[in-house]
C-alpha positions in Angstrom: 347.8 52.2 38.5 348.0 51.8 42.3 351.2 52.8 44.2 351.4 49.5 46.0 350.0 46.0 45.4 346.6 45.7 47.1 346.5 43.5 50.1 342.8 42.7 49.6 342.3 39.2 48.1 338.6 39.1 47.5 335.7 41.6 47.2 332.1 40.6 47.7 329.7 42.8 45.9 326.3 43.0 44.3 325.6 42.6 40.6 326.2 46.1 39.1 328.0 45.8 35.8 329.7 49.1 36.2 331.2 48.1 39.6 332.5 44.8 38.3 334.0 46.4 35.2 335.7 49.1 37.2 337.1 46.8 39.9 338.3 44.3 37.3 340.2 47.1 35.6 341.6 48.8 38.8 342.2 45.6 40.8 342.9 42.9 38.2 344.5 40.5 40.8 341.6 40.6 43.2 338.9 37.9 43.2 335.4 39.3 42.7 332.6 37.3 44.2 328.8 38.0 43.9 326.7 38.5 47.0 324.4 35.5 47.5 321.6 37.6 49.0 321.5 39.9 45.9 321.7 36.9 43.6 318.6 35.3 45.3 316.9 38.8 45.3 317.4 39.1 41.6 315.9 35.7 41.0 313.0 36.5 43.4 312.2 39.6 41.4 312.0 37.5 38.3 309.7 35.1 40.1 307.5 38.0 41.0 307.6 39.4 37.4 306.5 36.1 36.0 303.6 35.8 38.4 305.0 32.9 40.4 304.9 34.6 43.8 301.4 33.3 44.7 302.5 29.8 43.6 305.5 30.0 45.9 303.4 30.8 48.9 300.4 28.5 48.1 301.8 25.5 46.2 304.3 23.3 48.1 305.7 21.7 45.0 306.3 25.1 43.3 307.9 26.4 46.4 310.2 23.4 46.7 311.2 23.8 43.0 311.8 27.6 43.3 313.8 27.3 46.5 316.1 24.8 44.7 316.7 27.3 42.0 317.6 30.0 44.5 319.9 27.5 46.4 322.1 26.9 43.4 324.9 29.2 44.7 325.4 26.9 47.7 326.7 24.0 45.6 330.2 23.9 43.8 330.4 26.0 40.7 331.4 23.0 38.6 328.1 21.2 39.5 325.7 24.1 39.0 325.2 23.6 35.3 324.4 19.9 35.8 321.9 20.7 38.6 320.4 23.5 36.6 319.7 21.1 33.7 318.2 18.6 36.1 315.8 21.3 37.4 315.0 22.2 33.8 313.9 18.6 33.2 311.7 18.8 36.3 309.9 22.0 35.1 307.4 19.7 33.3 306.4 22.0 30.5 305.3 24.7 33.0 305.7 27.9 30.9 306.3 30.2 33.8 308.9 27.9 35.3 310.5 27.5 31.9 310.6 31.3 31.5 312.3 31.6 34.9 314.9 29.0 33.9 315.5 30.7 30.6 316.3 33.9 32.5 318.7 32.0 34.9 320.3 30.4 31.9 320.8 33.6 30.0 321.8 35.8 32.9 323.6 33.5 35.3 324.7 30.2 33.7 326.0 31.0 30.3 326.6 34.7 30.7 330.0 36.2 30.0 330.0 38.5 33.0 328.3 36.4 35.7 328.9 32.7 35.2 328.6 30.2 38.2 332.2 30.8 39.2 331.4 34.4 40.1 328.3 33.6 42.3 328.9 30.2 43.8 329.4 30.6 47.5 330.4 27.0 48.2 332.7 26.8 51.2 332.7 30.5 51.7 332.0 31.9 55.2 331.3 35.4 53.9 328.6 35.1 51.3 327.1 38.6 51.3 328.1 42.2 51.4 325.6 43.0 54.2 328.3 44.0 56.6 329.5 46.8 54.3 325.9 47.9 53.6 325.4 48.1 57.4 328.6 50.2 57.6 327.2 52.5 54.9 324.0 52.9 56.9 325.9 53.9 60.0 327.9 56.4 58.0 324.6 57.9 56.8 323.3 58.1 60.3 326.4 59.8 61.5 326.0 62.3 58.7 322.6 63.1 60.2 320.8 61.5 57.1 321.6 64.6 55.1 320.9 64.0 51.4 323.2 66.9 50.4 326.2 66.5 52.7 328.9 69.1 51.8 331.9 67.5 50.2 334.3 68.9 52.9 332.1 67.4 55.6 332.1 64.0 53.9 335.9 64.1 53.6 336.2 65.0 57.3 333.9 62.1 58.3 335.7 59.5 56.1 339.1 60.7 57.4 337.9 60.2 60.9 336.8 56.6 60.1 340.1 55.9 58.2 342.2 56.8 61.2 340.7 53.7 63.0 341.5 51.2 60.3 345.0 50.4 61.4 343.9 49.8 64.9 341.0 47.6 63.8 343.3 45.5 61.6 345.7 45.0 64.5 342.9 44.0 66.8 341.5 41.5 64.3 344.9 40.0 63.7 345.3 39.5 67.5 341.8 38.0 67.6 340.7 40.8 70.0 338.1 42.1 67.7 335.5 39.6 66.4 332.4 39.7 64.3 329.2 39.6 66.3 326.8 37.1 64.9 323.3 36.2 66.1 322.7 32.7 67.5 320.2 32.0 64.7 322.8 32.8 62.0 325.5 30.8 63.8 323.2 27.7 63.8 322.4 28.2 60.1 326.1 28.5 59.3 327.0 25.4 61.2 324.3 23.4 59.5 325.4 24.5 56.0 329.1 23.6 56.9 328.0 20.2 58.0 326.2 19.6 54.7 329.3 20.7 52.8 331.4 18.3 54.9 329.0 15.5 54.2 329.2 16.2 50.5 333.0 16.4 50.5 333.1 13.1 52.3 330.8 11.5 49.7 328.0 10.9 52.2 325.5 12.8 50.1 325.4 13.6 46.4 325.2 17.1 44.9 321.4 16.9 44.3 320.9 16.1 48.0 323.1 18.9 48.9 321.1 21.3 46.7 317.8 20.0 48.2 319.0 20.3 51.8 320.4 23.8 51.2 317.2 24.9 49.6 315.4 24.4 53.0 318.0 26.4 54.9 319.8 29.0 52.9 317.1 30.9 50.8 317.0 34.4 52.3 314.1 36.2 53.9 313.6 38.2 50.7 311.2 35.5 49.6 308.7 36.5 52.2 308.5 40.1 50.9 305.9 41.4 48.6 
């Protein structure tokens, strides 16, 4: 279908079925990985729908449990089902929590499209598609935020951007162009990597890894309304 073999090896994207289906068909050799931010956001929306948002903010035990659920992507895919079952045992007949776990089970654990291998971010440095969404925002700004940009103007804008790609690839390969990261994110990244190292060295078990990651890696979406 394509004139040459794609050089891209992995695409990180959010959880839109049509996008996954199209990319799987057009780029069958490319690994598709779910965005951890959008995964947690989907679970958070379910938490809100089930009326658990107040418990998250007001009940320490509920918050600890829910954060562990949202930290599941940070452990190895092969361990996710076991840890999910352990969390299910801890739900303690709480109907709202059990309903949440039923959703996770049906949508993310035993689903055909999105099973743990598609959304585990264990040992992955790039875990979200926030960079490309930021690029889209900059494109929109350069297009003067016009909702009905003429097609020929869009082509001209994208062509201008495309002309810089080869240069950017060359600069990245020479380590002359690097990704700017805030100090707070770098510290978080370092802490998560240290936890992964400790797990790989059998210094902590997978449940401890899940617990530690739940205090670090759950995104700020959980502070939103």
